[in-house]
C-alpha positions, 0 to 999 in steps of 0.5 A: 782372606781374599782368594787368590786370583787365577791365572790366565792359563788356569781360566783357560784350562777351566774353559777348555773343560767347559767345552769337554764336559758339554761335548762329552755329555751331548755325545753320549746323550746321543748314542756315540761311543764313550771317548776321553778328553784326550780322544776329543783332543786327538780327533780336533789334531787330525787332518783330514787327509791323516795325520801320523801318531808323532805329529798327533802327539806333537800337536797335542803335548803329549807322549807318542806313547799317550797318542798312540793309546788314544789312537788306538781306543779310537780304533776299536771303537771304529772311528779311526783307522791306520793306513800306509803313509805314501810319503814313508814307508815306515809310517801310518797315517791316522784317518777318520773312518766314515763313522768317525766323519760322522761323529766329527760332524756331530761334534762340530754342531755341538760345538756350536751350540756351546759356543751359543750357549756361551754367548747367551750367559756371558753376553754376545759381545763378551762372547765375540770378544773373547774368539777375537783375542783367541784367534789373534796371533800372540807370537812365540813365548818370552823365554823368561817373564820380564819385569818392568 
């Protein structure tokens, strides 16, 4: 029996988890506060000037409650802070603390090393092609799969 061919979203999910697992392991080895994959995703979705929880939830594709839980864990860890939004008296912006900025820079360096490891394993040309394909705008998805 032949194995079922995995679809592209499954393969992309596996690739994302490979990077997340490597990042989390390296951060832990460096003594950083433990974080979850959801918290890593939130950190990546955060603007330098700060972002509302609603916008973070939208970018991450999760509920506001999930984003709130991730924010509160990172606030408790001293990596994020909540500040008033100057554009809205009712909303708060989520921003990195000084320690959060340090960990964010550290994570960027780790991800660069992981990308280098990937290039060593699959070849520089393959890694560059993968990056180019993912950086190319795909446009909006079709409303339904089209048959040929």
